[in-house]
C-alpha positions as CSV (number, residue, x, y, z in Angstrom):
1,X,-53.0,-15.8,21.8
2,X,-50.6,-15.0,18.9
3,X,-52.4,-15.0,15.4
4,X,-49.6,-17.0,14.1
5,X,-50.9,-19.9,15.9
6,X,-54.0,-19.9,13.6
7,X,-52.2,-19.0,10.4
8,X,-48.9,-20.7,10.1
9,X,-48.7,-19.5,6.5
10,X,-48.0,-16.0,7.8
11,X,-45.0,-17.4,9.8
12,X,-43.7,-19.0,6.6
13,X,-44.2,-15.7,4.7
14,X,-42.4,-13.6,7.4
15,X,-39.6,-16.1,7.6
16,X,-39.1,-15.7,3.7
17,X,-39.2,-12.0,4.0
18,X,-36.6,-11.9,6.8
19,X,-34.3,-14.3,4.8
20,X,-34.6,-12.1,1.6
21,X,-33.9,-9.0,3.6
22,X,-30.8,-10.6,5.1
23,X,-29.6,-11.3,1.6
24,X,-30.0,-7.8,0.4
25,X,-27.2,-5.4,1.1
26,X,-27.2,-1.6,0.7
27,X,-24.0,0.1,-0.5
28,X,-23.4,1.1,3.0
29,X,-23.5,-2.5,4.1
30,X,-21.1,-3.7,1.3
31,X,-18.7,-1.0,2.4
32,X,-19.0,-2.1,6.0
33,X,-18.2,-5.6,5.0
34,X,-15.3,-4.5,3.0
35,X,-13.9,-2.7,6.0
36,X,-14.5,-5.7,8.2
37,X,-12.7,-8.0,5.7
38,X,-9.7,-5.7,5.8
39,X,-9.7,-5.5,9.6
40,X,-9.8,-9.4,9.9
41,X,-6.9,-9.9,7.5
42,X,-4.6,-7.0,8.4
43,X,-5.7,-5.8,11.9
44,X,-2.7,-7.5,13.6
45,X,-0.3,-6.2,10.9
46,X,-1.4,-2.6,11.4
47,X,-1.3,-3.0,15.1
48,X,2.3,-4.4,14.9
49,X,3.3,-1.2,12.9
50,X,1.8,1.2,15.4
51,X,-1.9,1.1,14.4
52,X,-4.0,2.3,11.6
53,X,-5.7,5.0,13.7
54,X,-2.3,6.5,14.6
55,X,-1.4,6.6,10.8
56,X,-4.8,8.2,9.9
57,X,-4.2,10.8,12.6
58,X,-1.4,12.3,10.5
59,X,-1.8,14.6,7.5
60,X,1.7,15.1,6.2
61,X,4.7,12.8,5.7
62,X,8.2,13.7,4.6
63,X,11.4,11.7,4.3
64,X,14.5,11.2,2.3
65,X,15.1,8.1,0.3
66,X,18.5,7.1,-0.7
67,X,18.6,4.4,-3.5
68,X,21.8,2.5,-3.8
69,X,22.5,0.3,-6.9
70,X,24.5,-2.9,-7.2
71,X,27.5,-0.8,-8.2
72,X,27.2,1.3,-5.0
73,X,26.0,4.5,-6.8
74,X,23.6,6.6,-4.7
75,X,20.8,8.8,-5.7
76,X,18.7,10.8,-3.1
77,X,15.0,12.0,-3.3
78,X,13.4,14.3,-0.7
79,X,9.7,13.6,-0.6
80,X,6.7,15.3,0.9
81,X,3.3,13.7,0.7
82,X,-0.3,14.6,1.8
83,X,-1.6,11.6,3.4
84,X,-5.2,12.4,2.6
85,X,-5.2,13.3,-0.9
86,X,-1.8,12.2,-2.0
87,X,-0.5,15.3,-3.4
88,X,3.3,15.0,-3.5
89,X,6.6,16.8,-4.2
90,X,9.7,15.1,-5.0
91,X,13.2,16.8,-5.0
92,X,16.2,15.1,-6.5
93,X,19.6,15.9,-8.0
94,X,18.7,18.2,-10.9
95,X,15.0,18.0,-10.8
96,X,11.9,18.7,-8.9
97,X,8.5,16.9,-9.7
98,X,5.1,17.2,-8.2
99,X,1.3,16.6,-8.1
100,X,-0.8,19.5,-6.9
101,X,-4.1,17.5,-6.8
102,X,-5.1,18.3,-10.5
103,X,-1.9,18.5,-12.5
104,X,1.5,16.7,-12.6
105,X,4.4,19.0,-13.2
106,X,8.2,19.0,-13.4
107,X,11.1,21.3,-13.3
108,X,14.1,19.6,-14.9
109,X,17.7,20.9,-14.9
110,X,19.5,17.7,-15.6
111,X,18.9,16.9,-19.3
112,X,19.3,13.2,-18.7
113,X,16.1,13.2,-16.9
114,X,14.0,15.3,-19.5
115,X,11.9,12.4,-20.3
116,X,11.0,11.4,-16.7
117,X,7.5,10.2,-16.5
118,X,6.1,12.2,-13.6
119,X,2.9,10.4,-13.2
120,X,4.7,7.2,-12.8
121,X,7.1,8.7,-10.2
122,X,4.4,10.3,-8.0
123,X,3.6,8.3,-4.9
124,X,6.1,5.4,-6.1
125,X,8.5,5.4,-3.1
126,X,5.8,6.8,-0.9
127,X,3.9,3.4,-1.4
128,X,6.8,1.2,-0.6
129,X,7.5,3.3,2.4
130,X,3.8,3.4,3.5
131,X,2.9,-0.3,3.3
132,X,1.0,-1.8,5.2
133,X,-1.0,1.5,6.0
134,X,-1.9,2.4,2.3
135,X,-3.6,-1.0,2.0
136,X,-6.7,0.6,4.0
137,X,-7.3,2.8,0.9
138,X,-10.6,2.5,-1.0
139,X,-10.2,0.2,-4.0
140,X,-7.8,-2.3,-2.4
141,X,-8.7,-5.9,-2.3
142,X,-7.1,-8.4,0.1
143,X,-6.9,-12.2,-0.1
144,X,-5.4,-14.4,2.5
145,X,-3.3,-17.1,0.9
146,X,-1.8,-20.3,2.2
147,X,1.3,-19.9,4.3
148,X,4.6,-20.0,2.3
149,X,8.2,-20.8,3.3
150,X,10.9,-18.4,2.2
151,X,14.6,-18.9,3.3
152,X,13.5,-21.5,5.8
153,X,10.9,-19.4,7.5
154,X,7.2,-19.8,7.3
155,X,5.1,-16.6,6.5
156,X,1.5,-15.7,6.4
157,X,0.8,-14.4,3.0
158,X,-1.8,-11.7,1.7
159,X,-2.4,-11.0,-2.0
160,X,-3.4,-7.4,-2.9
161,X,-5.3,-6.4,-6.0
162,X,-7.0,-3.2,-7.0
163,X,-10.3,-2.2,-8.4
164,X,-10.4,-0.8,-11.9
165,X,-9.8,2.9,-11.9
166,X,-7.8,2.7,-8.6
167,X,-4.6,4.8,-9.0
168,X,-2.6,5.1,-12.1
169,X,-1.9,1.3,-12.5
170,X,-4.8,-0.8,-11.1
171,X,-3.4,-3.9,-12.7
172,X,-0.5,-3.9,-10.2
173,X,-0.5,-6.7,-7.8
174,X,1.4,-7.0,-4.4
175,X,2.0,-10.1,-2.1
176,X,2.8,-9.4,1.6
177,X,4.8,-11.9,3.6
178,X,4.0,-11.4,7.3
179,X,6.1,-12.8,10.2
180,X,3.5,-14.8,12.3
181,X,5.6,-14.1,15.6
182,X,5.9,-10.3,15.3
183,X,2.9,-9.7,12.8
184,X,5.3,-7.3,10.9
185,X,5.4,-7.2,7.2
186,X,8.9,-8.6,6.3
187,X,8.7,-9.1,2.4
188,X,6.6,-7.4,-0.3
189,X,6.4,-8.8,-3.9
190,X,5.1,-6.3,-6.4
191,X,4.4,-6.1,-10.0
192,X,4.8,-2.9,-12.2
193,X,2.0,-2.6,-15.0
194,X,2.2,1.0,-15.6
195,X,4.0,0.6,-18.9
196,X,2.8,-2.8,-19.8
197,X,-0.6,-4.2,-18.2
198,X,0.3,-7.8,-19.1
199,X,3.1,-7.9,-16.5
200,X,0.7,-8.2,-13.5
201,X,2.1,-11.5,-12.3
202,X,5.9,-10.6,-12.9
203,X,6.9,-9.9,-9.5
204,X,10.1,-8.2,-8.0
205,X,10.7,-8.3,-4.2
206,X,11.5,-6.0,-1.4
207,X,12.8,-7.3,1.8
208,X,12.3,-4.9,4.7
209,X,15.5,-5.5,6.6
210,X,15.4,-2.7,9.3
211,X,12.7,-0.7,10.7
212,X,12.5,2.6,12.7
213,X,9.9,4.1,15.1
214,X,8.8,7.6,14.2
215,X,5.7,9.3,15.8
216,X,4.6,6.1,17.3
217,X,4.7,4.2,13.9
218,X,7.1,1.6,12.7
219,X,8.3,2.5,9.3
220,X,11.1,1.2,7.0
221,X,14.7,2.1,7.6
222,X,16.1,-0.1,4.9
223,X,14.8,-2.3,2.3
224,X,16.9,-4.8,0.0
225,X,15.5,-5.1,-3.6
226,X,15.6,-8.5,-5.3
227,X,14.6,-10.1,-8.5
228,X,12.1,-12.9,-7.8
229,X,12.2,-16.5,-8.7
230,X,8.7,-17.5,-9.5
231,X,9.4,-21.2,-9.9
232,X,11.2,-21.7,-6.7
233,X,9.2,-18.9,-5.0
234,X,12.6,-17.6,-3.7
235,X,14.6,-14.4,-3.9
236,X,16.9,-14.0,-7.0
237,X,19.8,-11.6,-7.4
238,X,19.9,-8.4,-5.6
239,X,18.9,-5.2,-7.3
240,X,20.3,-2.8,-4.7
241,X,18.7,-1.2,-1.7
242,X,16.8,1.7,-0.4
243,X,17.4,3.7,2.9
244,X,14.9,6.1,4.5
245,X,15.9,8.8,7.0
246,X,14.8,12.2,8.1
247,X,11.3,10.8,8.5
248,X,8.8,13.3,9.9
249,X,5.0,13.1,10.5
250,X,2.8,16.0,11.0
251,X,-0.9,16.5,12.0
252,X,-0.9,19.7,9.9
253,X,-1.5,20.2,6.1
254,X,1.6,21.6,4.3
255,X,1.3,25.0,2.5
256,X,-0.2,24.8,-0.7
257,X,3.0,26.0,-2.5
258,X,4.7,22.8,-1.3
259,X,2.9,20.8,-4.0
260,X,2.6,23.7,-6.6
261,X,5.1,24.3,-9.3
């Protein structure tokens, strides 16, 4: 016969110990819960864009980004990024800038760009291109918000914040608008706090108008930039557009000199 039949106080004690153990989480357990939370919120979105595992299977990404302003003027950047450690090289008209994993560097031939802030530029266009996959990075926090209507369409909404010390501007915030029928991200609100940390809730908007499939992944082909009307939660006036082409993924690491000055 079980001793607990004669000593019910032992049963109570064991129950309390079990309950306390269940409330205690190791760092590994916290990390696991963080991953599960991300999975539960964005799993369908990642799947609709080709799958997070497929993204993580690649090491190097390269693409050309053409920025078109409201006057129709164009500027082109050719960008190569290491998807694991985010080293990057950006080539533009009259300049080359990069990050080699330790130092930011620049080679400027166009004097009008002499004051370019390389630290701000590195990974900037990459991030807009690589959402939603980069939201699996460490230090990213996701919060499911109530559905919102935009231009007569109802979207699922996810707010993104960052832990202290994440990236060069951890006060930045993002808000994803997800099409509930396709599970694709369609609109991204974003704030820029690199120069002023008080602007965390001052949003601009990207509308991802066209997509392309490259290497099994659905990535942007065209996004339209807007001012954001926070009162009506609607697009304001346009700010131009960005076009992405010559997109290539590779499972191989680029040579070291790609990211070095």
